C-alpha positions as CSV (number, residue, x, y, z in Angstrom):
1,M,-61.0,67.8,-29.2
2,K,-60.7,65.0,-25.9
3,H,-63.4,62.6,-26.4
4,T,-64.8,60.7,-23.3
5,N,-65.2,57.1,-23.6
6,K,-69.1,57.1,-21.9
7,L,-69.2,53.4,-21.8
8,G,-65.6,53.1,-19.8
9,H,-66.7,55.8,-17.8
10,N,-70.1,54.6,-16.8
11,H,-68.2,51.1,-15.9
12,Q,-65.9,52.9,-13.7
13,N,-68.5,54.9,-11.8
14,K,-70.5,51.4,-11.5
15,T,-67.4,50.0,-10.0
16,Q,-67.0,52.7,-7.6
17,R,-70.9,52.6,-6.6
18,N,-70.2,49.0,-5.8
19,K,-67.4,49.5,-3.5
20,N,-69.2,51.9,-1.7
21,K,-72.1,49.5,-1.1
22,T,-72.6,48.5,2.7
23,I,-71.4,45.0,2.9
24,N,-74.4,42.9,5.2
25,G,-71.9,40.3,6.3
26,K,-68.4,39.1,7.5
27,I,-65.3,36.7,7.3
28,I,-65.8,35.0,10.7
29,E,-62.5,33.1,10.3
30,K,-60.2,31.4,8.2
31,K,-59.0,27.9,9.9
32,D,-57.4,24.8,8.7
33,G,-58.0,25.4,5.1
34,W,-62.0,27.0,5.8
35,I,-63.5,30.3,5.0
36,H,-66.3,30.6,7.5
37,L,-68.5,33.8,6.7
38,E,-72.1,35.3,7.7
39,V,-74.0,37.1,4.8
40,A,-77.4,38.6,5.7
41,G,-80.3,40.8,4.5
42,T,-82.5,41.1,1.5
43,P,-81.6,38.4,-1.6
44,Y,-79.7,41.2,-3.5
45,Q,-77.8,42.3,-0.3
46,I,-77.0,38.5,0.8
47,G,-75.9,38.1,-3.1
48,F,-73.3,41.1,-2.8
49,A,-71.6,40.4,0.6
50,H,-71.1,37.0,-0.9
51,G,-69.8,38.3,-4.1
52,R,-67.6,40.9,-2.2
53,L,-66.6,38.7,0.7
54,L,-65.3,35.9,-1.6
55,R,-64.0,38.0,-4.5
56,P,-60.2,36.8,-4.5
57,H,-61.7,33.2,-4.6
58,F,-63.6,33.5,-8.1
59,K,-60.3,33.7,-10.0
60,Q,-60.0,29.8,-9.6
61,V,-63.7,29.2,-9.9
62,L,-63.1,31.0,-13.4
63,K,-60.7,28.3,-14.3
64,V,-62.5,25.1,-13.2
65,L,-65.7,25.5,-14.6
66,P,-64.4,25.7,-18.5
67,F,-62.0,22.8,-17.5
68,N,-64.6,20.8,-16.2
69,V,-66.8,21.3,-18.8
70,A,-64.2,20.0,-21.5
71,Q,-62.9,17.1,-19.4
72,E,-66.3,16.0,-17.8
73,L,-68.6,16.6,-20.5
74,K,-66.6,16.8,-23.4
75,I,-68.3,19.8,-25.0
76,P,-67.4,23.5,-26.1
77,Y,-67.7,26.0,-23.3
78,S,-69.8,28.3,-25.2
79,E,-72.4,25.4,-26.4
80,Y,-72.5,24.4,-22.6
81,L,-73.2,28.4,-21.7
82,R,-75.8,28.7,-24.1
83,D,-77.7,25.6,-23.2
84,C,-77.7,26.8,-19.7
85,K,-79.1,29.7,-20.7
86,Q,-81.6,28.1,-22.7
87,L,-82.9,26.0,-20.1
88,F,-82.7,27.9,-16.8
89,D,-83.2,31.6,-17.9
90,P,-87.1,30.8,-18.3
91,I,-87.2,29.3,-14.9
92,L,-85.3,32.0,-13.1
93,D,-87.5,34.7,-14.7
94,D,-90.7,32.9,-12.8
95,R,-91.7,34.9,-10.0
96,E,-91.3,31.7,-7.6
97,W,-87.3,32.1,-8.0
98,S,-86.9,35.7,-8.0
99,F,-85.4,35.6,-4.8
100,V,-82.5,33.3,-6.2
101,K,-82.2,35.4,-9.5
102,Q,-81.9,38.7,-7.0
103,E,-79.0,36.8,-5.1
104,L,-77.0,35.7,-8.2
105,M,-77.4,39.4,-9.4
106,G,-75.9,40.9,-6.3
107,I,-73.1,38.3,-6.6
108,V,-72.2,39.7,-9.9
109,A,-72.5,43.3,-8.5
110,G,-70.4,42.3,-5.2
111,A,-67.6,40.4,-7.2
112,S,-67.3,43.1,-9.7
113,M,-65.1,40.9,-11.9
114,K,-65.3,41.1,-15.7
115,D,-66.2,37.4,-16.1
116,V,-68.2,36.7,-13.2
117,T,-71.7,37.4,-15.2
118,Y,-75.0,36.3,-14.3
119,D,-75.0,33.6,-17.1
120,F,-71.9,32.3,-15.7
121,L,-73.1,32.2,-12.2
122,V,-76.2,30.2,-13.8
123,A,-74.0,28.0,-15.7
124,W,-71.6,27.2,-12.6
125,N,-74.8,26.4,-10.2
126,S,-76.0,23.9,-13.2
127,F,-73.1,21.9,-13.6
128,L,-74.0,18.9,-11.6
129,S,-77.5,19.2,-13.2
130,M,-76.2,19.5,-16.5
131,C,-73.9,16.2,-15.7
132,T,-77.3,14.4,-15.8
133,Y,-78.7,16.0,-18.9
134,Y,-75.6,15.2,-20.8
135,N,-76.1,11.5,-19.5
136,K,-72.4,12.1,-17.3
137,N,-73.8,11.3,-13.9
138,H,-71.1,10.1,-11.4
139,G,-71.5,8.6,-8.1
140,R,-70.7,11.3,-5.5
141,C,-70.3,10.8,-1.8
142,S,-70.8,8.4,1.1
143,A,-73.1,9.4,4.0
144,F,-75.3,8.2,6.9
145,I,-77.8,9.6,9.4
146,A,-78.7,7.8,12.8
147,V,-81.0,8.0,15.7
148,G,-82.3,6.2,18.5
149,S,-80.6,3.0,19.6
150,A,-78.1,3.5,16.9
151,T,-76.5,6.6,18.6
152,K,-74.6,6.7,21.9
153,T,-77.1,9.5,23.1
154,G,-80.3,8.4,21.3
155,E,-80.1,11.7,19.6
156,I,-79.3,12.2,15.9
157,V,-75.9,11.8,14.1
158,M,-75.0,12.7,10.6
159,A,-71.8,12.3,8.7
160,H,-71.1,12.7,5.0
161,N,-67.8,13.0,2.8
162,T,-68.0,14.7,-0.7
163,H,-66.2,12.6,-3.6
164,S,-65.2,14.8,-6.4
165,D,-63.1,15.9,-8.7
166,F,-60.0,17.5,-7.1
167,A,-60.6,20.8,-8.9
168,T,-64.1,21.6,-8.1
169,G,-63.8,19.4,-4.3
170,F,-61.1,21.8,-3.2
171,L,-63.0,24.7,-3.8
172,L,-66.0,23.5,-1.6
173,N,-64.2,25.2,1.7
174,V,-66.5,27.8,2.0
175,V,-69.0,27.5,5.3
176,M,-71.4,30.3,4.5
177,R,-74.0,31.3,7.3
178,V,-77.2,33.0,5.4
179,K,-79.6,34.9,7.2
180,P,-82.3,36.2,5.3
181,S,-84.4,39.3,6.6
182,S,-87.5,38.0,5.0
183,P,-90.0,36.8,7.9
184,D,-91.1,33.8,6.2
185,S,-87.2,32.7,5.8
186,V,-85.1,30.3,7.9
187,S,-81.5,30.9,8.5
188,F,-79.0,28.5,7.4
189,L,-75.4,27.1,7.2
190,M,-73.7,25.5,4.4
191,Q,-70.7,23.9,2.8
192,C,-70.5,25.5,-0.8
193,A,-67.9,27.2,-3.2
194,P,-67.9,30.8,-4.2
195,G,-70.8,31.7,-6.5
196,L,-73.0,28.8,-5.4
197,I,-76.5,29.6,-4.0
198,C,-76.9,26.2,-2.7
199,S,-74.2,23.6,-1.0
200,S,-73.6,21.6,-3.9
201,S,-71.6,19.2,-1.7
202,D,-74.9,19.1,0.0
203,W,-74.4,19.8,3.6
204,F,-76.6,21.8,5.7
205,L,-77.9,22.8,9.1
206,C,-80.8,25.2,9.6
207,E,-81.9,27.1,12.8
208,N,-85.1,25.9,13.0
209,G,-83.4,22.3,13.4
210,I,-83.5,20.7,10.1
211,I,-80.1,19.1,9.0
212,G,-79.5,17.5,5.6
213,C,-76.9,15.8,3.4
214,E,-77.1,13.4,0.6
215,T,-75.3,10.9,-1.6
216,T,-76.1,10.8,-5.6
217,I,-77.8,8.0,-7.6
218,S,-76.0,6.0,-10.0
219,N,-77.2,4.1,-13.3
220,L,-80.5,6.6,-13.8
221,N,-82.8,5.4,-16.7
222,F,-84.0,8.8,-17.6
223,V,-82.8,12.2,-19.1
224,P,-84.2,15.0,-16.8
225,K,-86.5,17.5,-18.0
226,F,-86.3,21.1,-17.3
227,S,-89.3,23.7,-17.8
228,K,-90.9,26.2,-15.9
229,S,-93.8,24.0,-15.0
230,A,-92.7,20.8,-14.6
231,G,-88.7,20.6,-14.4
232,V,-87.3,22.9,-11.7
233,P,-83.3,21.7,-11.1
234,Y,-82.4,20.5,-7.9
235,Y,-80.3,23.2,-6.8
236,L,-83.4,25.4,-6.7
237,R,-85.5,22.9,-5.0
238,I,-83.0,22.1,-2.1
239,R,-82.1,26.0,-1.5
240,K,-86.0,26.7,-1.5
241,A,-86.3,24.0,0.8
242,M,-83.3,25.0,3.3
243,Q,-84.7,28.8,3.4
244,F,-88.5,28.0,3.6
245,G,-88.8,24.6,4.8
246,K,-90.2,24.3,8.5
247,S,-90.6,20.7,8.8
248,L,-89.7,17.3,7.1
249,D,-92.9,17.4,5.2
250,D,-91.9,21.0,3.8
251,Y,-88.8,19.1,2.5
252,V,-90.8,16.2,0.8
253,E,-93.3,18.7,-0.8
254,I,-90.4,21.3,-1.8
255,M,-88.0,18.7,-3.2
256,S,-90.6,16.4,-5.1
257,K,-92.6,19.4,-6.4
258,N,-91.9,19.9,-10.5
259,S,-88.6,17.7,-10.0
260,A,-86.4,17.6,-13.0
261,G,-84.9,14.5,-12.2
262,D,-81.5,16.2,-12.8
263,Y,-78.7,15.1,-10.2
264,A,-81.0,12.6,-8.5
265,C,-80.0,11.9,-4.8
266,T,-80.8,10.0,-1.6
267,W,-81.2,12.7,0.8
268,F,-80.6,12.2,4.5
269,L,-82.8,14.5,6.7
270,G,-83.2,14.9,10.4
271,D,-85.3,17.2,13.0
272,I,-83.7,17.6,16.3
273,N,-86.6,19.1,17.6
274,T,-88.8,16.1,17.1
275,N,-85.7,13.3,17.0
276,E,-86.9,11.8,13.5
277,I,-84.8,11.2,10.4
278,M,-85.8,10.8,7.0
279,M,-84.3,9.4,3.6
280,L,-86.0,10.8,0.6
281,E,-85.3,10.0,-3.0
282,N,-86.1,12.1,-6.1
283,G,-86.2,10.6,-9.6
284,R,-88.1,12.4,-12.2
285,D,-91.5,10.8,-12.0
286,H,-91.2,9.2,-8.8
287,N,-90.4,9.3,-5.2
288,G,-89.4,7.1,-2.5
289,V,-89.5,8.4,1.3
290,E,-88.8,6.4,4.7
291,R,-88.8,7.9,8.0
292,T,-88.1,6.8,11.6
293,H,-87.5,7.9,15.2
294,D,-85.0,4.9,15.6
295,G,-82.6,3.5,13.1
296,I,-79.9,4.4,10.5
297,F,-80.3,5.3,7.0
298,H,-77.1,5.1,4.6
299,A,-76.1,5.3,0.8
300,S,-72.8,5.0,-1.2
301,N,-74.5,6.2,-4.8
302,D,-77.1,3.1,-5.4
303,A,-80.9,3.7,-5.2
304,M,-82.0,2.9,-1.5
305,T,-85.8,2.9,-1.7
306,S,-87.6,0.5,-4.1
307,E,-89.8,3.1,-5.8
308,I,-86.4,4.4,-7.3
309,A,-84.2,1.4,-7.6
310,V,-86.9,-0.4,-9.4
311,L,-88.6,2.4,-11.5
312,E,-85.8,5.1,-12.0
313,T,-82.5,3.1,-12.4
314,T,-81.2,0.2,-14.7
315,A,-79.1,-1.3,-11.9
316,V,-78.2,-1.5,-8.2
317,E,-75.0,-2.6,-7.4
318,K,-74.9,-2.1,-3.7
319,Y,-74.8,-5.9,-3.0
320,N,-71.8,-6.5,-5.2
321,P,-68.5,-6.6,-3.3
322,D,-66.6,-5.5,-6.6
323,S,-68.3,-2.6,-7.7
324,V,-67.1,0.6,-6.4
325,T,-70.6,1.5,-4.7
326,G,-71.2,-2.4,-3.6
327,S,-67.6,-2.1,-1.9
328,R,-68.5,1.3,0.0
329,Y,-72.1,0.3,0.7
330,L,-71.0,-3.2,2.1
331,R,-68.4,-1.8,4.1
332,M,-71.0,0.7,5.6
333,E,-73.5,-1.7,6.5
334,Y,-70.8,-3.6,8.8
335,L,-69.4,-0.5,10.7
336,L,-73.1,1.1,11.0
337,F,-74.8,-2.2,12.3
338,D,-72.5,-4.2,13.6
339,K,-69.0,-2.7,14.9
340,Y,-70.7,0.8,15.9
341,R,-74.2,0.2,16.6
342,G,-75.2,2.0,19.4
343,K,-71.9,3.7,19.9
344,L,-72.3,6.4,16.9
345,D,-71.0,10.0,17.9
346,I,-68.4,12.4,16.3
347,T,-65.5,10.3,17.3
348,T,-67.0,7.0,15.8
349,S,-68.3,9.1,12.8
350,K,-65.1,10.5,11.8
351,K,-63.6,7.1,11.8
352,I,-66.0,5.8,9.5
353,L,-65.5,8.6,6.9
354,A,-62.0,8.0,7.2
355,D,-62.3,4.0,6.6
356,H,-59.9,2.5,4.2
357,Y,-61.3,-1.0,4.1
358,D,-61.3,-2.7,0.7
359,V,-64.2,-5.2,0.6
360,S,-63.4,-6.6,-2.7
361,Q,-60.0,-7.6,-1.7
362,S,-61.2,-8.4,2.2
363,K,-58.4,-6.2,3.2
364,Y,-57.3,-2.6,3.9
365,K,-55.7,-0.9,1.2
366,M,-56.2,2.9,0.0
367,G,-57.9,3.1,-3.4
368,K,-61.2,3.8,-5.2
369,M,-63.1,1.0,-3.3
370,N,-63.0,3.1,0.1
371,I,-65.6,4.8,2.1
372,C,-62.8,7.4,2.4
373,K,-62.2,7.0,-1.6
374,H,-58.8,7.3,-3.5
375,K,-59.1,7.2,-7.2
376,E,-56.2,9.0,-7.5
377,L,-53.7,6.2,-6.5
378,E,-55.2,3.9,-9.1
379,K,-52.4,2.9,-11.7
380,I,-52.8,5.1,-14.7
381,K,-52.0,3.2,-18.0
382,D,-52.7,6.2,-20.2
383,S,-50.9,9.7,-18.7
384,S,-52.8,11.7,-21.2
385,K,-56.2,10.7,-19.1
386,I,-54.5,11.5,-15.7
387,Y,-57.3,14.0,-15.1
388,E,-59.9,11.4,-14.9
389,F,-58.2,9.8,-12.1
390,L,-57.8,12.9,-9.8
391,K,-60.9,12.3,-7.9
392,G,-62.1,10.8,-4.4
393,T,-62.7,12.0,-1.2
394,T,-62.2,15.6,-1.0
395,D,-63.8,16.6,2.7
396,G,-65.4,15.2,5.9
397,K,-68.1,16.4,8.1
398,V,-69.8,15.4,11.1
399,V,-72.6,16.7,13.3
400,D,-74.7,15.9,16.4
401,S,-78.0,17.1,18.0
402,T,-75.9,19.3,20.1
403,M,-73.7,20.9,17.8
404,A,-76.7,21.3,15.3
405,R,-78.5,23.3,17.9
406,K,-75.5,25.8,18.2
407,M,-75.4,25.9,14.6
408,Q,-72.2,23.9,14.2
409,F,-70.5,21.0,13.3
410,E,-67.1,19.5,12.5
411,G,-65.2,19.4,9.4
412,R,-62.1,18.4,7.6
413,I,-61.5,20.0,4.3
414,G,-59.3,18.1,2.1
415,S,-59.2,14.0,2.2
416,A,-61.2,12.7,5.2
417,C,-58.3,10.7,6.1
418,G,-56.0,13.7,6.0
419,R,-53.8,12.2,3.2
420,V,-51.8,15.2,1.4
421,F,-52.3,15.8,-2.2
422,R,-49.5,17.5,-4.2
423,R,-49.4,18.3,-7.8
424,S,-45.6,17.2,-8.2
425,E,-46.5,13.7,-7.8
426,F,-48.7,13.8,-10.9
427,N,-46.8,15.8,-13.4
428,L,-49.6,18.0,-14.3
429,S,-49.5,20.8,-16.9
430,S,-49.9,24.4,-15.7
431,S,-53.4,24.3,-17.5
432,V,-55.0,21.8,-15.0
433,P,-56.6,23.8,-12.5
434,I,-56.1,21.8,-9.2
435,V,-54.5,23.2,-6.1
436,N,-52.3,21.6,-3.3
437,M,-54.1,20.1,-0.6
438,P,-51.9,20.1,2.8
439,K,-53.2,18.0,5.7
440,H,-55.6,19.8,7.7
441,S,-57.0,19.1,11.0
442,W,-60.8,18.2,12.1
443,T,-61.9,21.6,13.1
444,K,-65.1,23.1,14.9
445,L,-67.4,25.4,12.4
C-alpha cells in the first residue's frame, strides 16, 4: 500500500494557497541600489505583501542575523533566539501590539520560506534592542534637523546618514510605503530592510506631515527592562508612533510611555504643517524634550538633553575632539552654525553628510572620525578581527518640507560620499555575508 505524507502534503497545499493570495502591494521601482515598494491593507495583508515582494532578499537576511549575533553579541544563536522569545512574545501577545503580530505573521506567509519564521522575525526586529540588553550598544548615525532662520527657505530640512556594520547596513536599501486600511492609521514611508516592521535605520516620512530620524546615545548607565506593563522595546513604540501619531505631542507620549530604555536615541522630529521641530530623547527612566520654530538640532551619538546626559549616561564626549563622537559633533557644529547657517537646503545637506574633515587632526582625512564615517580604512593589526572594522557610513538621506509634502526624499545607498566597497580589498572569507557596494548616485525616492 502506498502511504501519503500528510504533513508534506499539507505544507505543499499551504504554500500553494499562499502563492494564490492577492498581493496588496507592488514594487514601484528598483533604482540606484534602492528597492521602492508599496504595501497596503490590514496588518496581515501588509505583512503578506511585504514578505512576498521582498522574498528574494530574505536569503541574505537569514545569513546576516546569525553572523551578527556571533560577531557583535558573541553568544550562541540558539541562546539569542531563546532570549528574544522569552522577552518579547509576552509583549507581542498583548492586545495593544496585535497589529504588529499580525503583520509579522503575514510576512511569514508571504515569504513562504522554511527559515523565515515568526520567531526569526521577532529576533531580527529585536537585534538593536538586544545589543543594549547585552551591553553592546554602539554609536550609530549622524543627523540634524533645522528650521526658520537656519534654512534657506525657512521651512524644515532634515538629514541623516546611517553608521552600521556593512552586513546590516547594505540590507537597508528598502524604501517601503505602508498604507494601512484602518481609519485611525496614517500612511508612512520608511527606509528599512526585509522583515522589519519599523525602519531600524530610523528614517521616515508620514502623510500627515510628521517626519523623523535619530542617532543613538552612547555610554548608557543602565540595562533596559522589558515587560508587558513597563518595558516596551523601541521598535514597537516608534512603529506605533509612525502609524498612529497625529502630532509631535503624540510622539512624545507614545515614545515615552513604558519605554524599556533599549536602543536609546536622540530623535529628531518635524511637523511640516506647523513648521516646528523637536528633539526627543528616551532613556529608561527619564525623557528629554526640546522644541523650536527657529533653530537646529543635531547629534553624533552623545546625549543632547541634560535630563538624559546627566541621569542616564556615564560620560559625554561631544566636546572632546579626540573622541569619535566629539570629532563628528564639533565638525557638525561648525558646518551647521557657521558655514551653512541660513543656507541649509538639499544641496548643502548632502555636502554635510559626505564630509571627511577630521577635527582631531585638523585636516581632511577619511576615517572613523568623519561625519561620513569610514572605519573600514583604519589600519588593522589583527586580521582575525577584520570584521570589527568593516563599519561606517552605509547611506545618506535628505529631505525638506517641499519634498515631504510629496512623500519623497533623496537618498544614496552605500557611503554618503559614494565610496566603493569591494570585498576583494579585504580578503574576506566566504562565511562573511557582506556584499560589494558600487558607487550609486543620489536618487529621488
